C-alpha positions as CSV (number, residue, x, y, z in Angstrom):
1,M,0.1,0.2,-0.2
2,S,1.5,3.4,-0.8
3,T,2.0,6.1,1.6
4,K,-0.8,8.2,0.3
5,R,-3.2,5.3,0.7
6,K,-2.3,4.5,4.1
7,N,-2.7,8.3,4.9
8,L,-5.9,8.4,3.4
9,A,-6.8,5.1,5.4
10,D,-5.6,6.4,8.7
11,G,-7.4,9.9,8.0
12,V,-10.7,7.8,7.4
13,S,-10.3,6.1,10.7
14,T,-9.6,9.0,12.5
15,T,-12.6,10.8,11.1
16,V,-14.9,7.9,12.0
17,E,-13.6,8.1,15.5
18,T,-14.2,11.8,16.0
19,I,-17.5,11.2,14.4
20,D,-18.7,8.8,17.1
21,R,-17.2,11.0,19.6
22,L,-19.3,14.1,18.3
23,R,-22.3,11.9,18.0
24,Q,-21.9,10.8,21.7
25,V,-21.4,14.7,22.8
26,L,-24.4,15.7,20.6
27,S,-26.7,13.0,22.2
28,D,-25.6,14.2,25.9
29,F,-26.5,17.9,24.8
30,K,-29.4,17.1,23.3
31,Q,-30.7,15.3,26.5
32,A,-29.2,18.3,28.7
33,I,-31.4,20.6,26.7
34,V,-34.4,18.9,26.6
35,K,-33.9,18.7,30.6
36,L,-33.3,22.6,30.4
37,A,-36.7,22.9,28.5
38,K,-38.7,21.1,31.1
39,L,-36.7,22.9,34.1
40,T,-37.9,26.2,32.7
41,E,-41.3,25.1,31.7
42,G,-41.9,24.0,35.4
43,G,-41.2,27.3,36.3
44,E,-37.4,27.3,37.3
45,P,-35.6,30.4,36.1
46,G,-33.1,30.0,33.1
47,V,-30.1,31.2,35.1
48,S,-30.6,28.5,37.9
49,A,-31.4,25.7,35.2
50,L,-28.5,26.4,33.5
51,G,-26.5,26.0,36.6
52,N,-27.9,22.7,37.0
53,L,-26.9,21.4,34.0
54,N,-23.3,22.9,33.8
55,A,-23.9,25.1,30.7
56,P,-20.3,26.0,30.4
57,L,-18.7,22.6,30.5
58,R,-21.4,21.3,28.0
59,R,-20.9,24.3,25.5
60,R,-17.1,23.7,25.7
61,T,-17.4,20.0,25.1
62,V,-19.8,20.5,22.0
63,T,-17.3,23.0,20.8
64,E,-14.2,21.1,21.1
65,A,-16.0,17.9,19.5
66,M,-17.1,19.9,16.5
67,E,-13.6,21.4,16.2
68,E,-11.8,17.9,16.4
69,F,-14.4,16.7,13.6
70,E,-13.6,19.5,11.4
71,V,-9.8,19.0,11.9
72,A,-10.1,14.9,11.0
73,R,-12.4,16.1,8.0
74,H,-10.3,18.3,6.7
75,Q,-6.8,15.9,7.2
76,M,-8.7,13.1,5.6
77,R,-9.7,15.7,2.7
78,V,-6.3,16.6,2.3
79,A,-4.9,13.1,2.1
80,L,-7.6,12.3,-0.5
81,F,-6.9,15.0,-2.6
82,A,-2.8,14.1,-2.3
83,L,-3.8,10.6,-3.5
84,C,-5.6,11.6,-6.4
85,L,-3.0,14.0,-7.3
86,E,-0.5,11.3,-7.3
87,E,-3.0,9.1,-9.4
88,G,-2.8,12.0,-12.0
89,A,-6.3,13.7,-11.7
90,S,-6.1,17.4,-11.9
91,T,-6.9,19.8,-9.2
92,S,-10.1,20.7,-11.2
93,E,-11.0,17.3,-11.6
94,I,-10.6,16.7,-7.8
95,G,-12.6,19.7,-6.7
96,R,-15.3,19.0,-8.8
97,A,-15.4,15.2,-7.7
98,L,-15.4,16.8,-4.1
99,G,-17.9,19.2,-4.7
100,I,-15.7,21.9,-3.7
101,S,-15.1,25.5,-5.1
102,R,-11.7,25.9,-7.2
103,Q,-10.4,28.2,-4.6
104,L,-10.6,25.7,-2.0
105,A,-9.4,23.4,-4.2
106,S,-6.5,25.4,-5.2
107,R,-5.6,25.8,-1.5
108,L,-5.8,21.8,-1.0
109,A,-3.2,21.6,-3.7
110,L,-1.2,24.3,-2.1
111,E,-1.2,22.9,1.3
112,I,-0.1,19.4,-0.2
113,E,2.9,21.3,-2.2
114,E,3.9,22.9,0.9
115,A,3.6,19.8,3.1
116,G,6.0,18.1,0.5
117,S,8.5,20.9,0.5
């Protein structure tokens, strides 16, 4: 297996792991906001209800999980782009296949070129 194929396989694996983590974090967040709604509907003040749910930690956890996913997704996209370039595809072809703009495709190609230098 070529290095670029291995990088893509690793990127996919990492992305799948971050998707699983994000799914769990979002599920926990969903439960918390449903509880928040019930507490406030029951007459509890909003600030008090937020305090009971540890809102700052929940917000930070959701933000971090989304950021981890975005980093993993980007790394996987770069690995896929690099593999396609190695196989002879043009930047435009890869961009169309990914459904991204020419500008983003050019930035990814430049990122790969700079990493290889």
